Backbone bond lengths (Angstrom), bond angles and torsions (degrees), N, CA, C in turn:
res aa  C-N    CA-C-N  psi(-1)  N-CA   C-N-CA  omega(-1)  CA-C   N-CA-C  phi
1 M - - - 1.482 - - 1.562 113.46 -
2 P 1.351 122.95 126.17 1.406 121.50 173.08 1.527 109.07 -56.57
3 E 1.322 108.15 134.14 1.517 118.49 -175.03 1.577 107.13 -117.07
4 L 1.415 113.77 -165.45 1.481 114.46 -170.91 1.523 113.44 -59.66
5 P 1.354 121.94 -43.77 1.476 120.20 -179.32 1.581 111.52 -61.90
6 E 1.341 119.67 -46.04 1.417 119.49 177.82 1.474 114.26 -63.58
7 M 1.312 122.52 -33.85 1.426 127.25 -174.34 1.569 108.26 -84.71
8 Q 1.383 117.08 -30.29 1.488 116.01 173.28 1.469 112.36 -67.90
9 A 1.308 111.91 -50.16 1.501 111.69 179.17 1.480 115.78 -61.80
10 L 1.416 114.19 -36.95 1.439 115.92 177.86 1.529 110.66 -65.98
11 S 1.309 120.25 -37.45 1.489 121.67 176.69 1.520 111.66 -56.77
12 E 1.364 114.74 -47.00 1.392 121.98 -178.82 1.567 111.15 -58.83
13 R 1.271 115.07 -44.27 1.493 115.35 176.95 1.425 112.60 -63.92
14 L 1.321 118.54 -45.96 1.523 122.94 -175.47 1.546 107.63 -65.44
15 D 1.318 115.04 -37.38 1.551 115.96 -179.30 1.522 107.30 -68.68
16 A 1.219 119.35 -43.82 1.562 116.14 175.74 1.489 114.92 -61.87
17 L 1.304 120.04 -30.44 1.374 125.89 -178.86 1.635 115.00 -81.82
18 L 1.354 109.03 -36.08 1.558 111.12 -167.32 1.343 113.15 -117.69
19 A 1.393 126.03 -13.51 1.571 125.78 -174.55 1.522 101.81 -62.96
20 G 1.340 109.51 129.67 1.532 120.96 175.72 1.482 110.87 98.60
21 T 1.362 121.02 -10.47 1.504 120.79 178.12 1.558 106.94 -83.91
22 T 1.359 111.71 177.83 1.443 116.77 -176.59 1.528 106.89 -118.77
23 L 1.262 121.18 148.56 1.434 124.77 173.13 1.541 112.79 -82.29
24 R 1.288 114.01 113.00 1.490 120.10 177.34 1.542 109.16 -74.08
25 R 1.337 116.16 -50.02 1.495 115.13 -173.32 1.597 105.64 -170.53
26 A 1.284 115.19 160.53 1.523 122.70 170.74 1.488 106.29 -122.41
27 D 1.331 114.07 113.98 1.493 119.19 173.45 1.543 114.92 -89.37
28 L 1.336 113.57 108.53 1.388 117.40 -177.59 1.509 115.59 -72.72
29 L 1.359 119.97 113.18 1.471 116.85 -170.74 1.486 109.17 -111.83
30 G 1.219 119.43 -17.29 1.527 123.87 172.61 1.541 108.16 -126.58
31 F 1.402 113.45 105.50 1.465 116.25 -162.34 1.489 116.97 -72.60
32 S 1.452 117.09 -4.41 1.422 116.35 178.44 1.559 109.52 -98.46
33 S 1.417 115.39 2.12 1.481 113.13 -174.25 1.540 110.74 -84.87
34 L 1.333 122.26 -24.53 1.412 123.18 172.49 1.487 112.87 -77.45
35 R 1.363 118.17 121.52 1.475 120.87 -171.19 1.435 113.98 -108.48
36 T 1.314 115.50 4.94 1.479 114.86 171.45 1.471 113.96 -126.25
37 Y 1.292 121.77 161.36 1.364 125.74 -178.83 1.604 110.63 -114.34
38 A 1.337 117.99 -19.16 1.406 120.36 177.24 1.529 109.18 -152.55
39 P 1.357 110.20 132.99 1.452 135.19 2.51 1.549 109.62 -67.84
40 T 1.281 113.76 154.90 1.518 116.71 176.49 1.471 110.34 -83.63
41 P 1.367 116.25 153.32 1.560 117.37 -177.91 1.564 110.54 -52.58
42 D 1.361 116.86 -38.28 1.460 114.72 -170.58 1.483 115.94 -67.16
43 T 1.418 117.69 -10.70 1.499 123.62 170.87 1.471 110.29 -68.31
44 L 1.361 120.64 -10.84 1.460 120.83 -179.77 1.557 109.85 -103.16
45 Y 1.281 116.77 -11.59 1.520 117.37 179.76 1.434 112.86 -56.00
46 G 1.246 121.12 128.54 1.444 131.10 179.88 1.462 111.99 83.87
47 R 1.391 119.21 5.17 1.435 119.93 179.89 1.579 106.87 -89.76
48 R 1.306 117.09 151.84 1.392 127.01 -174.89 1.545 109.28 -86.83
49 L 1.345 117.36 126.12 1.427 120.80 178.17 1.480 109.65 -76.05
50 I 1.342 117.54 119.72 1.505 118.20 -176.41 1.538 108.67 -80.85
51 S 1.292 118.75 -45.81 1.418 122.14 -177.75 1.516 110.49 -160.18
52 V 1.312 112.61 166.67 1.438 124.88 170.95 1.520 109.64 -124.43
53 G 1.321 112.86 113.99 1.510 116.95 -175.51 1.545 107.91 -124.11
54 R 1.327 111.17 -169.29 1.515 114.90 -179.16 1.578 104.01 -137.49
55 R 1.375 111.81 153.53 1.499 119.31 161.55 1.466 105.34 -147.93
56 A 1.355 112.22 123.69 1.522 117.98 -173.54 1.495 114.33 59.55
57 K 1.360 120.45 -119.31 1.452 120.51 176.62 1.606 111.39 -108.21
58 Y 1.406 112.15 19.62 1.379 118.70 -178.45 1.561 113.03 -102.86
59 L 1.275 116.99 141.59 1.443 123.29 165.52 1.479 110.04 -84.61
60 V 1.383 126.53 133.35 1.380 127.02 -176.38 1.502 106.12 -125.59
61 W 1.372 116.21 112.97 1.495 126.69 -179.08 1.469 109.00 -96.77
62 E 1.271 125.01 110.51 1.479 129.30 179.74 1.438 109.74 -97.84
63 F 1.383 115.53 130.38 1.402 121.43 176.72 1.424 109.26 -112.86
64 D 1.444 116.08 164.08 1.457 118.82 -179.16 1.597 109.38 -68.77
65 G 1.257 115.98 139.05 1.471 121.44 -165.07 1.409 118.99 98.13
66 G 1.333 113.88 -11.37 1.462 119.88 173.24 1.518 117.76 94.67
67 A 1.303 113.95 -10.83 1.565 114.46 174.79 1.527 110.79 -67.43
68 R 1.301 115.44 157.06 1.568 119.93 -179.17 1.479 109.61 -138.52
69 I 1.383 111.20 154.74 1.471 118.79 168.45 1.508 99.66 -109.82
70 I 1.409 119.56 132.74 1.428 122.30 176.63 1.618 105.74 -116.91
71 L 1.227 115.21 130.24 1.528 119.81 -172.99 1.594 109.53 -125.09
72 H 1.239 115.14 129.75 1.417 127.13 175.67 1.563 109.88 -120.19
73 L 1.421 116.35 123.82 1.425 117.97 -179.77 1.410 119.90 -87.71
74 S 1.391 113.35 -8.19 1.381 122.05 -179.29 1.491 114.45 54.60
75 R 1.306 118.57 -154.20 1.575 121.15 -169.35 1.512 106.82 -66.54
76 A 1.244 119.99 -56.02 1.493 121.99 -173.28 1.518 120.60 -112.71
77 G 1.288 111.20 16.90 1.457 113.65 -175.90 1.575 108.97 -76.80
78 R 1.391 119.87 146.71 1.343 124.75 178.00 1.511 110.13 -134.88
79 L 1.335 117.03 165.71 1.497 120.48 -178.58 1.440 113.13 -137.08
80 D 1.363 112.78 120.12 1.538 119.36 -178.09 1.523 109.93 -105.94
81 V 1.392 113.73 137.05 1.432 120.69 177.63 1.529 103.81 -95.59
82 E 1.385 115.63 125.09 1.466 121.47 -178.65 1.513 109.44 -110.75
83 Q 1.320 118.26 120.06 1.534 114.58 173.12 1.574 101.59 -137.64
84 P 1.315 117.59 109.39 1.435 127.30 2.88 1.662 107.50 -81.19
85 P 1.334 112.39 171.06 1.431 117.25 176.98 1.536 114.48 -57.47
86 K 1.405 121.31 151.52 1.422 119.21 -179.09 1.600 103.73 -110.43
87 N 1.240 114.35 165.67 1.438 123.12 174.70 1.505 113.10 -104.44
88 T 1.332 121.09 -5.33 1.456 122.01 -174.35 1.523 106.40 -74.72
89 R 1.385 111.70 162.72 1.389 119.55 177.82 1.601 102.39 -128.42
90 S 1.351 115.31 95.81 1.414 119.76 178.07 1.580 114.21 -74.96
91 R 1.284 111.05 165.34 1.533 108.23 -178.48 1.529 111.77 -66.62
92 G 1.304 110.70 146.12 1.518 112.16 -173.40 1.333 122.31 80.51
93 S 1.369 116.35 -0.45 1.502 120.05 -175.53 1.560 110.02 -65.52
94 A 1.312 115.64 140.19 1.467 120.60 179.91 1.583 113.11 -108.67
95 V 1.394 113.57 -50.29 1.504 120.83 -177.58 1.492 104.21 -160.50
96 R 1.284 113.10 150.75 1.458 126.31 172.94 1.547 110.86 -125.22
97 F 1.301 115.79 107.97 1.551 120.10 175.07 1.525 108.95 -85.29
98 L 1.320 118.65 136.87 1.441 124.04 175.47 1.466 114.99 -117.91
99 F 1.308 118.58 120.11 1.411 124.40 -173.77 1.499 116.33 -114.47
100 A 1.207 126.13 145.42 1.389 128.60 -175.03 1.479 118.28 -135.05
101 S 1.305 123.23 139.91 1.407 124.65 -179.91 1.506 111.65 -167.69
102 H 1.292 115.35 150.60 1.489 120.48 -179.12 1.507 108.68 -72.88
103 T 1.345 114.10 -18.46 1.555 118.36 -173.63 1.462 113.35 -91.18
104 L 1.352 118.72 4.79 1.422 119.79 -169.58 1.540 107.36 -92.13
105 G 1.297 119.46 6.26 1.518 123.24 168.08 1.462 109.34 94.36
106 R 1.347 118.43 -142.21 1.435 122.87 -168.71 1.470 117.37 -81.54
107 D 1.322 115.08 -13.76 1.427 121.19 -179.58 1.472 107.75 -81.41
108 A 1.393 118.98 90.18 1.401 122.45 -176.83 1.544 116.68 -58.22
109 D 1.342 113.75 -27.02 1.454 118.70 -179.97 1.432 118.91 -80.22
110 G 1.427 113.45 6.61 1.404 119.18 175.89 1.541 115.67 75.21
111 V 1.385 117.36 -148.44 1.459 120.48 -176.89 1.500 109.51 -131.45
112 G 1.422 116.02 141.75 1.339 120.89 174.87 1.433 108.35 -112.83
113 I 1.402 117.13 141.77 1.393 126.40 -176.62 1.676 104.26 -118.22
114 L 1.299 116.49 104.92 1.418 122.56 -176.48 1.446 111.25 -100.07
115 V 1.341 120.04 120.40 1.459 122.93 174.20 1.527 107.54 -104.34
116 R 1.314 114.74 125.39 1.535 119.46 -178.43 1.581 107.73 -143.02
117 E 1.267 109.40 170.07 1.573 117.92 -175.77 1.449 112.53 -127.13
118 Y 1.282 116.97 147.41 1.407 127.06 168.57 1.548 108.35 -93.41
119 G 1.364 116.67 159.11 1.434 116.97 -179.97 1.446 115.37 75.03
120 T 1.382 112.49 -170.93 1.490 118.41 -176.94 1.567 113.35 -104.90
121 H 1.288 117.04 -13.22 1.547 115.84 174.01 1.448 113.58 -84.14
122 R 1.352 111.30 114.63 1.601 118.24 -178.79 1.563 111.16 -95.54
123 K 1.365 112.57 87.12 1.504 116.34 -177.02 1.519 114.77 -119.32
124 A 1.283 116.04 -1.30 1.438 117.51 175.68 1.539 112.42 -62.79
125 S 1.280 120.06 130.01 1.526 122.94 -165.24 1.448 106.64 -136.84
126 W 1.447 112.69 155.05 1.382 123.85 173.53 1.561 112.49 -141.28
127 W 1.266 118.10 151.66 1.377 121.81 -176.05 1.590 107.20 -133.95
128 V 1.316 118.40 144.36 1.497 125.08 169.47 1.502 102.47 -109.80
129 V 1.320 112.89 121.05 1.470 116.30 -178.14 1.504 110.81 -129.34
130 A 1.350 117.52 144.01 1.331 126.37 -174.79 1.483 113.31 -74.11
131 P 1.308 122.22 162.24 1.466 120.30 -177.03 1.474 109.54 -57.20
132 G 1.331 114.57 138.94 1.483 118.27 -179.75 1.468 121.35 88.76
133 V 1.372 113.02 -15.37 1.405 122.73 -174.38 1.516 112.23 -93.25
134 E 1.355 115.52 127.85 1.490 117.51 -171.29 1.558 107.74 -89.71
135 G 1.270 125.64 -21.38 1.441 127.37 176.55 1.573 106.94 53.23
136 P 1.289 118.97 -134.68 1.473 122.12 -176.50 1.519 116.97 -64.23
137 L 1.335 118.51 -8.27 1.494 125.51 -173.84 1.543 102.38 -90.92
138 S 1.290 123.63 -4.50 1.430 119.53 175.57 1.430 112.23 -77.64
139 G 1.326 116.86 135.02 1.469 126.40 178.46 1.491 112.26 88.72
140 L 1.272 122.39 0.26 1.453 124.46 179.11 1.572 109.08 -63.30
141 G 1.299 113.69 146.78 1.443 120.14 177.54 1.552 111.97 -77.89
142 P 1.294 121.38 -179.02 1.456 123.61 179.26 1.592 110.95 -70.16
143 E 1.237 113.37 155.18 1.515 120.56 174.41 1.546 107.32 -65.81
144 P 1.361 115.32 148.63 1.506 119.30 -171.48 1.607 108.69 -63.21
145 V 1.360 118.36 -34.69 1.509 113.94 -178.21 1.564 101.46 -105.60
146 S 1.425 113.90 90.73 1.346 114.51 -179.94 1.588 102.50 -157.87
147 E 1.334 117.05 159.91 1.384 119.85 175.75 1.526 111.12 -65.89
148 E 1.369 118.30 -31.83 1.425 119.18 -179.33 1.477 114.84 -63.22
149 F 1.360 116.90 -40.62 1.443 125.69 175.87 1.529 109.86 -68.04
150 A 1.322 119.65 -41.40 1.378 122.29 -177.13 1.527 105.33 -61.05
151 A 1.345 119.09 -47.78 1.428 124.14 -178.40 1.574 114.48 -61.34
152 L 1.394 113.63 -39.21 1.398 118.46 172.32 1.504 114.42 -62.51
153 V 1.281 120.90 -46.84 1.510 122.58 178.48 1.501 110.35 -61.83
154 R 1.314 119.47 -37.02 1.448 121.98 -174.53 1.496 115.18 -76.96
155 T 1.356 112.63 -20.81 1.555 118.54 -173.32 1.567 114.51 -117.75
156 S 1.281 113.36 -23.42 1.560 114.97 -172.17 1.484 112.46 -62.07
157 D 1.317 115.44 143.43 1.393 126.29 176.29 1.581 111.61 -106.60
158 S 1.363 116.13 17.83 1.387 121.17 -177.65 1.552 111.22 -56.14
159 R 1.342 108.95 136.41 1.510 115.99 179.08 1.516 110.77 -105.38
160 R 1.247 122.13 4.46 1.386 128.94 173.28 1.532 112.81 -69.74
161 R 1.386 118.54 152.60 1.417 119.14 179.41 1.600 111.79 -59.37
162 L 1.323 115.04 145.74 1.437 115.04 178.58 1.564 112.26 -59.73
163 T 1.304 118.10 -36.79 1.422 122.25 -177.63 1.649 106.43 -63.85
164 T 1.273 115.83 -35.86 1.450 118.73 177.03 1.523 115.06 -68.26
165 D 1.464 114.97 -46.83 1.446 116.72 178.10 1.567 111.51 -64.77
166 L 1.304 119.86 -39.94 1.500 119.21 -176.12 1.528 110.37 -64.95
167 R 1.425 116.48 -28.83 1.510 115.27 -174.92 1.509 106.53 -95.94
168 D 1.367 125.42 -1.77 1.378 123.87 178.97 1.504 112.35 -82.36
169 Q 1.272 121.56 109.19 1.513 124.07 -171.66 1.528 111.30 -69.32
170 H 1.280 120.01 -7.42 1.438 122.20 173.97 1.562 109.19 -87.75
171 V 1.289 118.79 -22.59 1.501 129.21 173.30 1.555 109.83 -78.16
172 V 1.301 115.26 -62.95 1.442 123.46 -179.15 1.516 104.96 -146.45
173 S 1.356 114.77 137.04 1.468 121.23 -167.68 1.572 106.44 -103.09
174 G 1.342 115.37 134.76 1.438 120.38 168.79 1.496 114.68 110.33
175 I 1.382 120.94 -17.16 1.349 122.68 179.07 1.562 109.72 -100.68
176 G 1.362 113.17 138.47 1.436 122.55 176.53 1.438 111.48 -116.56
177 R 1.381 118.05 -165.39 1.455 121.66 -178.26 1.547 111.59 -68.94
178 G 1.256 117.47 -30.87 1.477 118.45 179.83 1.455 111.47 -64.57
179 W 1.367 120.01 -63.10 1.498 115.27 -176.18 1.495 112.16 -78.20
180 G 1.338 115.44 -12.22 1.465 118.29 171.39 1.487 113.26 -63.05
181 D 1.456 115.31 -45.25 1.478 123.32 176.23 1.572 108.91 -55.89
182 D 1.394 113.13 -50.86 1.479 116.37 -175.10 1.494 112.48 -68.57
183 I 1.332 118.75 -31.04 1.568 119.68 173.55 1.545 111.26 -62.29
184 L 1.263 113.69 -49.86 1.532 116.03 -174.90 1.501 108.67 -72.35
185 H 1.239 121.51 -30.64 1.571 117.14 174.08 1.571 109.03 -69.22
186 R 1.282 114.23 -39.36 1.589 118.01 -179.38 1.606 105.80 -64.11
187 A 1.290 116.09 -39.37 1.476 120.43 -178.43 1.573 114.93 -82.45
188 R 1.236 114.58 -2.22 1.527 128.14 179.21 1.559 108.18 53.28
189 L 1.338 116.45 47.05 1.482 124.50 -174.93 1.569 101.91 -118.74
190 S 1.414 109.19 140.42 1.436 117.84 170.78 1.540 111.65 -67.54
191 P 1.366 114.20 136.38 1.445 113.76 176.13 1.461 111.85 -68.24
192 F 1.291 120.58 -17.89 1.492 121.01 -179.66 1.578 108.10 -90.58
193 A 1.294 122.49 -5.88 1.483 121.54 175.14 1.624 104.02 -70.97
194 S 1.369 110.65 171.98 1.415 122.00 -177.08 1.486 108.78 -132.88
195 L 1.308 115.00 155.56 1.431 118.56 174.87 1.501 116.34 -56.62
196 H 1.399 115.88 -34.43 1.415 119.99 169.44 1.486 113.46 -53.32
197 S 1.247 119.03 -40.55 1.503 122.82 -171.33 1.475 111.26 -83.41
198 L 1.346 123.47 -10.94 1.378 123.30 -173.85 1.581 111.39 -82.32
199 R 1.382 111.44 146.33 1.430 117.29 173.86 1.568 106.74 -82.67
200 P 1.347 117.64 163.99 1.443 117.55 -177.69 1.500 113.34 -56.29
201 E 1.469 115.92 -39.72 1.620 113.49 -178.05 1.400 107.68 -68.92
202 Q 1.360 125.81 -29.21 1.453 125.84 -179.82 1.553 109.34 -71.17
203 R 1.299 118.62 -30.36 1.417 120.52 170.60 1.479 113.86 -61.75
204 E 1.349 116.02 -39.66 1.458 121.99 -177.43 1.506 107.25 -77.26
205 F 1.349 122.17 -32.44 1.463 120.91 170.64 1.465 111.17 -60.07
206 L 1.266 121.47 -40.59 1.526 128.45 -179.83 1.550 106.16 -61.82
207 L 1.436 118.62 -48.09 1.521 116.01 -176.16 1.549 107.29 -68.90
208 I 1.301 120.87 -39.73 1.395 120.13 -177.12 1.599 112.82 -66.66
209 A 1.300 113.06 -37.89 1.507 119.51 174.72 1.520 115.47 -63.29
210 T 1.383 108.18 -39.98 1.516 111.35 174.49 1.460 113.39 -62.41
211 T 1.260 117.64 -52.17 1.555 119.26 178.51 1.419 115.01 -58.69
212 D 1.464 116.91 -35.38 1.483 117.22 -172.07 1.552 109.79 -78.55
213 V 1.378 116.56 -36.15 1.383 121.96 -164.42 1.668 97.40 -81.84
214 L 1.253 123.70 -41.00 1.451 121.76 -177.23 1.628 109.38 -70.12
215 A 1.316 113.14 -33.29 1.476 115.50 178.75 1.552 111.70 -71.03
216 D 1.209 117.77 -40.65 1.412 120.75 175.36 1.495 112.04 -62.41
217 A 1.377 116.14 -43.02 1.521 123.28 176.77 1.457 110.66 -61.17
218 L 1.439 118.23 -42.95 1.411 118.38 179.76 1.531 115.68 -66.26
219 D 1.291 116.07 -35.71 1.438 121.14 177.55 1.554 106.35 -64.29
220 L 1.294 118.60 -38.07 1.464 118.35 -177.05 1.454 108.22 -71.73
221 E 1.298 123.50 -40.11 1.446 125.60 -171.38 1.574 105.54 -75.58
222 R 1.353 123.52 -29.00 1.417 125.72 -179.68 1.596 109.61 -66.08
223 A 1.250 117.42 -13.39 1.460 121.25 174.68 1.438 114.78 -81.48
224 R 1.367 115.02 -14.89 1.508 121.56 -177.08 1.501 109.10 -70.27
225 K 1.228 116.27 154.55 1.560 123.50 175.91 1.513 111.64 -114.39
226 G 1.310 114.43 148.56 1.507 115.31 170.76 1.537 111.54 80.25
227 G 1.353 111.18 -141.59 1.507 120.29 -179.81 1.505 110.97 -86.63
228 L 1.297 112.35 -144.67 1.466 121.45 178.33 1.554 104.18 -132.57
229 S 1.336 120.56 82.25 1.377 120.67 -159.31 1.590 112.17 -110.17
230 E 1.255 119.98 -15.32 1.431 124.25 -171.66 1.560 110.84 -63.80
231 A 1.290 113.19 139.92 1.513 116.89 178.44 1.530 113.52 -62.99
232 K 1.327 114.60 -38.41 1.524 117.54 179.03 1.613 109.51 -130.10
233 L 1.338 108.99 138.39 1.491 114.64 -177.50 1.447 112.67 -109.50
234 G 1.317 119.23 -2.11 1.444 123.34 -167.89 1.535 117.86 -64.14
235 D 1.394 114.50 -16.32 1.467 113.83 -173.80 1.553 111.87 -74.60
236 R 1.366 116.92 1.66 1.458 118.74 178.77 1.573 112.12 -89.73
237 F 1.362 116.67 -11.33 1.379 119.36 174.43 1.448 117.26 -78.57
238 K 1.367 117.91 145.02 1.499 120.08 172.99 1.571 107.87 -81.86
239 V 1.262 119.82 -35.48 1.450 122.53 -170.27 1.438 117.07 -119.33
240 H 1.408 114.55 -46.34 1.423 116.10 -176.81 1.475 118.15 -66.69
241 G 1.255 119.29 135.18 1.515 126.70 -173.39 1.506 111.80 70.26
242 R 1.342 118.39 21.31 1.418 117.72 175.32 1.481 118.10 -121.09
243 A 1.328 110.99 29.13 1.484 118.60 175.69 1.645 111.61 -47.36
244 G 1.255 116.87 142.44 1.443 119.06 -175.18 1.532 120.25 87.21
245 E 1.387 112.74 -14.93 1.454 117.33 -178.14 1.556 104.13 -92.82
246 P 1.334 116.00 162.42 1.450 124.39 175.28 1.594 109.78 -61.65
247 C 1.277 116.38 139.78 1.530 120.49 177.80 1.503 103.02 -60.61
248 P 1.327 116.74 138.04 1.493 125.64 -178.86 1.543 111.28 -65.45
249 R 1.252 118.00 -23.49 1.460 119.38 172.32 1.438 120.59 -75.26
250 A 1.414 117.13 -1.96 1.417 127.64 178.99 1.510 105.57 58.52
251 C 1.302 118.83 48.67 1.525 122.61 179.29 1.552 111.23 -88.18
252 G 1.309 112.89 -3.85 1.532 116.97 -177.66 1.402 117.54 95.52
253 N 1.433 116.38 -13.49 1.404 116.91 -177.25 1.552 111.65 -105.53
254 T 1.370 113.75 169.83 1.485 120.19 -179.79 1.451 114.12 -102.52
255 L 1.222 118.59 139.13 1.548 120.87 -178.90 1.556 105.29 -66.28
256 R 1.360 109.09 143.33 1.484 120.68 -177.32 1.464 107.53 -121.43
257 R 1.337 115.51 162.88 1.426 119.65 179.64 1.573 111.18 -128.41
258 V 1.321 118.97 157.67 1.433 128.00 169.31 1.554 105.89 -119.54
259 A 1.247 115.37 115.32 1.525 120.19 -174.14 1.620 104.56 -99.06
260 F 1.376 108.82 129.91 1.452 118.37 174.33 1.527 111.72 -107.92
261 E 1.294 122.49 -163.64 1.355 128.13 -175.08 1.562 110.06 -63.66
262 S 1.438 114.54 -52.49 1.386 118.69 -174.38 1.499 117.56 -122.21
263 Y 1.309 120.84 7.15 1.312 131.39 177.83 1.518 113.47 -158.47
264 E 1.486 113.49 173.79 1.406 117.22 174.54 1.458 108.38 -136.92
265 M 1.364 111.98 166.45 1.481 119.69 -175.60 1.553 107.06 -127.14
266 T 1.304 120.29 141.33 1.405 119.64 -176.48 1.628 107.75 -123.35
267 Y 1.353 114.02 142.78 1.519 118.37 -175.13 1.560 104.94 -157.87
268 C 1.276 113.21 167.13 1.507 122.82 172.27 1.423 116.62 -109.26
269 P 1.341 121.29 121.02 1.491 121.47 -170.58 1.581 104.23 -66.56
270 T 1.287 123.45 -38.48 1.448 118.71 -176.91 1.491 113.03 -71.48
271 C 1.252 120.74 -39.05 1.440 122.82 -176.24 1.517 112.44 -83.97
272 Q 1.295 119.25 -26.68 1.520 121.05 -172.82 1.435 116.90 -114.95
273 T 1.346 121.16 -29.31 1.435 119.44 -165.79 1.570 111.83 -131.61
274 G 1.375 114.50 24.41 1.445 120.16 175.84 1.578 113.98 62.04
275 G 1.325 117.09 26.30 1.480 121.98 179.98 1.583 112.65 90.57
276 K 1.377 113.09 -1.27 1.580 111.01 178.50 1.431 109.37 -85.66
277 V 1.301 111.43 142.36 1.527 118.05 173.99 1.519 108.88 -97.09
278 L 1.392 115.13 120.35 1.333 125.30 -175.55 1.545 112.36 -62.60
279 A 1.337 124.17 140.99 1.363 128.99 176.48 1.625 110.40 -57.76
280 D 1.232 111.24 131.06 1.516 121.34 -178.94 1.579 105.01 -119.62
281 R 1.235 119.99 106.35 1.450 124.97 -174.02 1.547 112.12 -64.20
282 R 1.231 114.29 -37.76 1.483 115.30 179.01 1.605 111.39 -66.89
283 L 1.342 114.33 -41.68 1.417 116.72 179.13 1.559 109.94 -67.11
284 S 1.373 112.79 -37.65 1.614 116.16 179.47 1.489 108.08 -57.66
285 R 1.379 117.66 -45.25 1.388 118.88 -178.90 1.545 115.41 -60.62
286 L 1.366 111.17 -40.95 1.463 112.92 175.87 1.476 118.64 -63.40
287 L 1.324 115.19 -28.62 1.475 120.18 178.20 1.471 117.42 -77.89
288 K 1.346 116.02 -14.88 1.437 123.05 -177.21 1.549 111.17 -67.15
């Protein structure tokens, strides 16, 4: 799933390309993707796009007058930039936005932004919200690199697993299981530890690791061109999804995983859990 670094860099590229253009139309290609019924998308036709920003894992398109389109790519959603726009409807297509402006150069037809999904789960979503309405952004936690998040980490008595708190968008917004695994590995913390169990210096390690991992990831993503079209994005992680490979710290151990119902988590026993191998319920069932 695209997380904060991917969505932040994508928002910057789209803002540079589209700010100041007007929305010609939105072609709904996957009828479950639009999650609002009022205002309708056509109320934005002819409106100037002021900016493309980001909040958590959402793209936020702000139009003159204050109305916004909020877009979430979910697990396997991707975004293609089309110059000129296409008329095809590829498999997994959710919506195509068409923008026009005299400032877009020699492509008189403007720009198309196609949102599509890989796999069979169709969960990419978008909302049209009136001025002042938060929609899906309501209730999100603080951004990871913020004073609010730092205060939470330093004072929270949460007894939930760190991997759970980092992925909970109501606790901290923008981190998923991918960068969460890499952050905990950088901080040398067990994913099954809790904020309640951490010493003050370990809480600081977590804050530093969060800032550094996301900053490195954002630098990498800013080198990307165009949309966010690749089928798989996992090669950017140092730890997540690399179970069975040597630990990147060259500690001599192999990365292990814990598999859950719909996702898995990766960690290093030597660097994070004092040599302990965490219980993997799938593996336990196979051994019975």
